[in-house]
Each structure stands twice: as structure tokens, then as C-alpha cells.
TORKOL-4160 file (C-alpha; in steps of 0.2 Angstrom, whole numbers, padded with zeros to 4 digits, m for minus):
198
<pt num="1" X="0119" Y="m0174" Z="0105"/>
<pt num="2" X="0137" Y="m0171" Z="0106"/>
<pt num="3" X="0140" Y="m0187" Z="0096"/>
<pt num="4" X="0129" Y="m0180" Z="0082"/>
<pt num="5" X="0138" Y="m0164" Z="0082"/>
<pt num="6" X="0155" Y="m0174" Z="0080"/>
<pt num="7" X="0149" Y="m0184" Z="0066"/>
<pt num="8" X="0142" Y="m0169" Z="0056"/>
<pt num="9" X="0154" Y="m0164" Z="0041"/>
<pt num="10" X="0163" Y="m0149" Z="0045"/>
<pt num="11" X="0161" Y="m0135" Z="0031"/>
<pt num="12" X="0178" Y="m0127" Z="0027"/>
<pt num="13" X="0176" Y="m0109" Z="0024"/>
<pt num="14" X="0189" Y="m0102" Z="0012"/>
<pt num="15" X="0191" Y="m0084" Z="0007"/>
<pt num="16" X="0198" Y="m0081" Z="m0011"/>
<pt num="17" X="0205" Y="m0064" Z="m0017"/>
<pt num="18" X="0194" Y="m0057" Z="m0031"/>
<pt num="19" X="0201" Y="m0059" Z="m0048"/>
<pt num="20" X="0213" Y="m0046" Z="m0054"/>
<pt num="21" X="0203" Y="m0043" Z="m0070"/>
<pt num="22" X="0187" Y="m0039" Z="m0061"/>
<pt num="23" X="0196" Y="m0028" Z="m0048"/>
<pt num="24" X="0204" Y="m0018" Z="m0062"/>
<pt num="25" X="0188" Y="m0016" Z="m0072"/>
<pt num="26" X="0179" Y="m0010" Z="m0056"/>
<pt num="27" X="0193" Y="0002" Z="m0053"/>
<pt num="28" X="0191" Y="0009" Z="m0071"/>
<pt num="29" X="0172" Y="0010" Z="m0069"/>
<pt num="30" X="0174" Y="0020" Z="m0053"/>
<pt num="31" X="0186" Y="0032" Z="m0060"/>
<pt num="32" X="0176" Y="0034" Z="m0076"/>
<pt num="33" X="0160" Y="0037" Z="m0065"/>
<pt num="34" X="0169" Y="0051" Z="m0056"/>
<pt num="35" X="0172" Y="0059" Z="m0073"/>
<pt num="36" X="0154" Y="0057" Z="m0079"/>
<pt num="37" X="0148" Y="0064" Z="m0062"/>
<pt num="38" X="0158" Y="0080" Z="m0065"/>
<pt num="39" X="0151" Y="0082" Z="m0083"/>
<pt num="40" X="0133" Y="0079" Z="m0077"/>
<pt num="41" X="0135" Y="0091" Z="m0063"/>
<pt num="42" X="0142" Y="0104" Z="m0075"/>
<pt num="43" X="0127" Y="0101" Z="m0087"/>
<pt num="44" X="0114" Y="0103" Z="m0073"/>
<pt num="45" X="0123" Y="0119" Z="m0066"/>
<pt num="46" X="0123" Y="0128" Z="m0083"/>
<pt num="47" X="0106" Y="0122" Z="m0088"/>
<pt num="48" X="0095" Y="0137" Z="m0093"/>
<pt num="49" X="0109" Y="0149" Z="m0091"/>
<pt num="50" X="0113" Y="0151" Z="m0110"/>
<pt num="51" X="0110" Y="0170" Z="m0115"/>
<pt num="52" X="0106" Y="0165" Z="m0133"/>
<pt num="53" X="0097" Y="0150" Z="m0141"/>
<pt num="54" X="0093" Y="0137" Z="m0146"/>
<pt num="55" X="0087" Y="0129" Z="m0130"/>
<pt num="56" X="0086" Y="0111" Z="m0126"/>
<pt num="57" X="0067" Y="0112" Z="m0128"/>
<pt num="58" X="0068" Y="0119" Z="m0145"/>
<pt num="59" X="0080" Y="0107" Z="m0153"/>
<pt num="60" X="0081" Y="0091" Z="m0143"/>
<pt num="61" X="0071" Y="0075" Z="m0148"/>
<pt num="62" X="0070" Y="0061" Z="m0136"/>
<pt num="63" X="0080" Y="0046" Z="m0144"/>
<pt num="64" X="0069" Y="0032" Z="m0138"/>
<pt num="65" X="0072" Y="0019" Z="m0152"/>
<pt num="66" X="0091" Y="0021" Z="m0151"/>
<pt num="67" X="0091" Y="0021" Z="m0132"/>
<pt num="68" X="0081" Y="0005" Z="m0133"/>
<pt num="69" X="0094" Y="m0002" Z="m0144"/>
<pt num="70" X="0108" Y="0002" Z="m0132"/>
<pt num="71" X="0100" Y="m0004" Z="m0117"/>
<pt num="72" X="0095" Y="m0020" Z="m0126"/>
<pt num="73" X="0113" Y="m0024" Z="m0129"/>
<pt num="74" X="0116" Y="m0027" Z="m0111"/>
<pt num="75" X="0104" Y="m0042" Z="m0113"/>
<pt num="76" X="0113" Y="m0048" Z="m0128"/>
<pt num="77" X="0130" Y="m0047" Z="m0121"/>
<pt num="78" X="0124" Y="m0056" Z="m0105"/>
<pt num="79" X="0117" Y="m0070" Z="m0116"/>
<pt num="80" X="0133" Y="m0071" Z="m0125"/>
<pt num="81" X="0143" Y="m0073" Z="m0110"/>
<pt num="82" X="0131" Y="m0086" Z="m0103"/>
<pt num="83" X="0132" Y="m0096" Z="m0120"/>
<pt num="84" X="0151" Y="m0096" Z="m0119"/>
<pt num="85" X="0151" Y="m0101" Z="m0101"/>
<pt num="86" X="0140" Y="m0116" Z="m0107"/>
<pt num="87" X="0152" Y="m0120" Z="m0121"/>
<pt num="88" X="0140" Y="m0115" Z="m0135"/>
<pt num="89" X="0152" Y="m0105" Z="m0145"/>
<pt num="90" X="0140" Y="m0103" Z="m0160"/>
<pt num="91" X="0127" Y="m0094" Z="m0149"/>
<pt num="92" X="0140" Y="m0084" Z="m0141"/>
<pt num="93" X="0145" Y="m0077" Z="m0158"/>
<pt num="94" X="0127" Y="m0073" Z="m0163"/>
<pt num="95" X="0123" Y="m0064" Z="m0147"/>
<pt num="96" X="0140" Y="m0055" Z="m0147"/>
<pt num="97" X="0137" Y="m0049" Z="m0165"/>
<pt num="98" X="0120" Y="m0044" Z="m0160"/>
<pt num="99" X="0127" Y="m0033" Z="m0146"/>
<pt num="100" X="0139" Y="m0025" Z="m0159"/>
<pt num="101" X="0124" Y="m0021" Z="m0171"/>
<pt num="102" X="0114" Y="m0013" Z="m0157"/>
<pt num="103" X="0129" Y="m0003" Z="m0151"/>
<pt num="104" X="0132" Y="0003" Z="m0168"/>
<pt num="105" X="0114" Y="0007" Z="m0171"/>
<pt num="106" X="0115" Y="0018" Z="m0155"/>
<pt num="107" X="0130" Y="0027" Z="m0161"/>
<pt num="108" X="0122" Y="0030" Z="m0178"/>
<pt num="109" X="0108" Y="0038" Z="m0169"/>
<pt num="110" X="0119" Y="0049" Z="m0160"/>
<pt num="111" X="0128" Y="0054" Z="m0176"/>
<pt num="112" X="0112" Y="0058" Z="m0185"/>
<pt num="113" X="0106" Y="0068" Z="m0170"/>
<pt num="114" X="0122" Y="0078" Z="m0170"/>
<pt num="115" X="0121" Y="0081" Z="m0189"/>
<pt num="116" X="0103" Y="0088" Z="m0187"/>
<pt num="117" X="0108" Y="0099" Z="m0173"/>
<pt num="118" X="0123" Y="0106" Z="m0181"/>
<pt num="119" X="0117" Y="0109" Z="m0199"/>
<pt num="120" X="0098" Y="0111" Z="m0197"/>
<pt num="121" X="0097" Y="0119" Z="m0179"/>
<pt num="122" X="0114" Y="0128" Z="m0179"/>
<pt num="123" X="0119" Y="0121" Z="m0162"/>
<pt num="124" X="0138" Y="0118" Z="m0161"/>
<pt num="125" X="0149" Y="0116" Z="m0146"/>
<pt num="126" X="0153" Y="0135" Z="m0146"/>
<pt num="127" X="0135" Y="0141" Z="m0149"/>
<pt num="128" X="0130" Y="0143" Z="m0131"/>
<pt num="129" X="0133" Y="0135" Z="m0114"/>
<pt num="130" X="0119" Y="0122" Z="m0118"/>
<pt num="131" X="0129" Y="0117" Z="m0134"/>
<pt num="132" X="0145" Y="0116" Z="m0124"/>
<pt num="133" X="0139" Y="0105" Z="m0110"/>
<pt num="134" X="0128" Y="0095" Z="m0121"/>
<pt num="135" X="0141" Y="0090" Z="m0134"/>
<pt num="136" X="0154" Y="0087" Z="m0119"/>
<pt num="137" X="0142" Y="0076" Z="m0110"/>
<pt num="138" X="0134" Y="0066" Z="m0124"/>
<pt num="139" X="0151" Y="0066" Z="m0133"/>
<pt num="140" X="0160" Y="0058" Z="m0118"/>
<pt num="141" X="0147" Y="0044" Z="m0118"/>
<pt num="142" X="0149" Y="0042" Z="m0136"/>
<pt num="143" X="0167" Y="0040" Z="m0135"/>
<pt num="144" X="0165" Y="0026" Z="m0122"/>
<pt num="145" X="0153" Y="0018" Z="m0134"/>
<pt num="146" X="0166" Y="0019" Z="m0148"/>
<pt num="147" X="0179" Y="0011" Z="m0136"/>
<pt num="148" X="0167" Y="m0002" Z="m0131"/>
<pt num="149" X="0163" Y="m0006" Z="m0150"/>
<pt num="150" X="0181" Y="m0008" Z="m0154"/>
<pt num="151" X="0184" Y="m0020" Z="m0140"/>
<pt num="152" X="0168" Y="m0030" Z="m0144"/>
<pt num="153" X="0173" Y="m0030" Z="m0163"/>
<pt num="154" X="0191" Y="m0036" Z="m0158"/>
<pt num="155" X="0183" Y="m0051" Z="m0148"/>
<pt num="156" X="0171" Y="m0054" Z="m0163"/>
<pt num="157" X="0186" Y="m0056" Z="m0175"/>
<pt num="158" X="0195" Y="m0068" Z="m0164"/>
<pt num="159" X="0178" Y="m0078" Z="m0162"/>
<pt num="160" X="0176" Y="m0079" Z="m0180"/>
<pt num="161" X="0194" Y="m0086" Z="m0182"/>
<pt num="162" X="0189" Y="m0099" Z="m0169"/>
<pt num="163" X="0201" Y="m0092" Z="m0155"/>
<pt num="164" X="0187" Y="m0089" Z="m0142"/>
<pt num="165" X="0183" Y="m0104" Z="m0133"/>
<pt num="166" X="0174" Y="m0109" Z="m0116"/>
<pt num="167" X="0190" Y="m0106" Z="m0106"/>
<pt num="168" X="0190" Y="m0088" Z="m0112"/>
<pt num="169" X="0173" Y="m0084" Z="m0103"/>
<pt num="170" X="0182" Y="m0075" Z="m0088"/>
<pt num="171" X="0190" Y="m0062" Z="m0100"/>
<pt num="172" X="0174" Y="m0060" Z="m0110"/>
<pt num="173" X="0164" Y="m0057" Z="m0094"/>
<pt num="174" X="0176" Y="m0044" Z="m0088"/>
<pt num="175" X="0174" Y="m0035" Z="m0104"/>
<pt num="176" X="0155" Y="m0036" Z="m0103"/>
<pt num="177" X="0156" Y="m0026" Z="m0086"/>
<pt num="178" X="0162" Y="m0011" Z="m0096"/>
<pt num="179" X="0148" Y="m0013" Z="m0108"/>
<pt num="180" X="0135" Y="m0014" Z="m0094"/>
<pt num="181" X="0143" Y="0002" Z="m0087"/>
<pt num="182" X="0141" Y="0011" Z="m0103"/>
<pt num="183" X="0123" Y="0006" Z="m0103"/>
<pt num="184" X="0120" Y="0012" Z="m0085"/>
<pt num="185" X="0129" Y="0028" Z="m0089"/>
<pt num="186" X="0117" Y="0031" Z="m0104"/>
<pt num="187" X="0102" Y="0030" Z="m0092"/>
<pt num="188" X="0109" Y="0044" Z="m0082"/>
<pt num="189" X="0113" Y="0054" Z="m0097"/>
<pt num="190" X="0097" Y="0051" Z="m0105"/>
<pt num="191" X="0088" Y="0056" Z="m0089"/>
<pt num="192" X="0098" Y="0072" Z="m0086"/>
<pt num="193" X="0098" Y="0078" Z="m0105"/>
<pt num="194" X="0081" Y="0073" Z="m0112"/>
<pt num="195" X="0070" Y="0072" Z="m0097"/>
<pt num="196" X="0076" Y="0084" Z="m0083"/>
<pt num="197" X="0085" Y="0096" Z="m0096"/>
<pt num="198" X="0070" Y="0099" Z="m0107"/>
């Protein structure tokens, strides 16, 4: 029995430090999550405390289609990274471009909603507590979507120039973590604003 143990190949266990890119991105996500928590708590705290209208129930419409667009973009960016990892640059470009389109569609939906709220319903950031907390929370998320789209578009430009190849998968994957974070945050914002808040 001891002879068998001696002849079995010994598995070497090596521990590697996590990559700096992933650590930095996770640190950024944690910091940004803390900021979002503050805004979400503020929204919930002031919910229903506005002395004047309009109220969320009166003016908010649930953005189902645009939410589906944004959440679907997590799938497309995952497929883009997977394609690049496999060396399929053409598929990477297609899925990456699809992610940008879906993100832009969501941003358009937010802008369209704000235009309606401001010019039709008279809800501005200074109208009441609801307006202040609503535009602050949804605006904070919208800002993160804009930053994400700028980063995605920059990568797309390099990809069209042929400067994004399989060995860049690691960097693209790190950026995709930010986009997944933006999508997860929207699930929270959507739940708080359009479900609990109405």
C-alpha cells in the first residue's frame, strides 16, 4: 500500500496572486456600490414625504423594454469576451457592438422618460423630495451607463482598426466586469424606484 502511495504523482499546489486589473475593478465596484447604497437609502427614506405632487404613482411608467435591453447587454458582452478568448475577433466585434447598441437604447429610454417627466408632468429635480431623490438616483446610474458606453465605444474603435486581438482578452474581461456591475445596479434601482416606490 505504501508503494502505491509512493508511485502516485504528487500534485503541486501553487497559489497565485489575483490579477491587478481584477483587484482594481473589484475595488472600484465596492466603492461605487457604497455610493449607490447611500442614494438608495436616501430614496427610500424620503419616499412618500413630499408635501406637493407629482407622486411616483402619478408619473412613473415602468421601463420594461429598456430594462430588458440593458440586462440583455450583459449576455452580449459575455459572449463577446468568450468569442475573443476563442480567437474569434469577428464575433467579438459583433457581440461588442450589440452591447453598445443595447446600452445606448437604454440610455435613450432614460432620456425619453426624463423629457416626459420634465416637460409633460412638470417633475424636475427641485419640484419636491421625490424629484430630488429620483433624478439623483436614476441620474447616478445613467452617468455610470454613459461612462461604460464611452469605454465600450473606445474598445470598439480599436477593434475596428484591428488592434484588439485574442491576447487582449484579459483587459476586455476586466472592462466587462464594470458593465455587469452597471446592470446589477439597475436591477436594484428598478426594484426600488419602479416597484417598491410606486
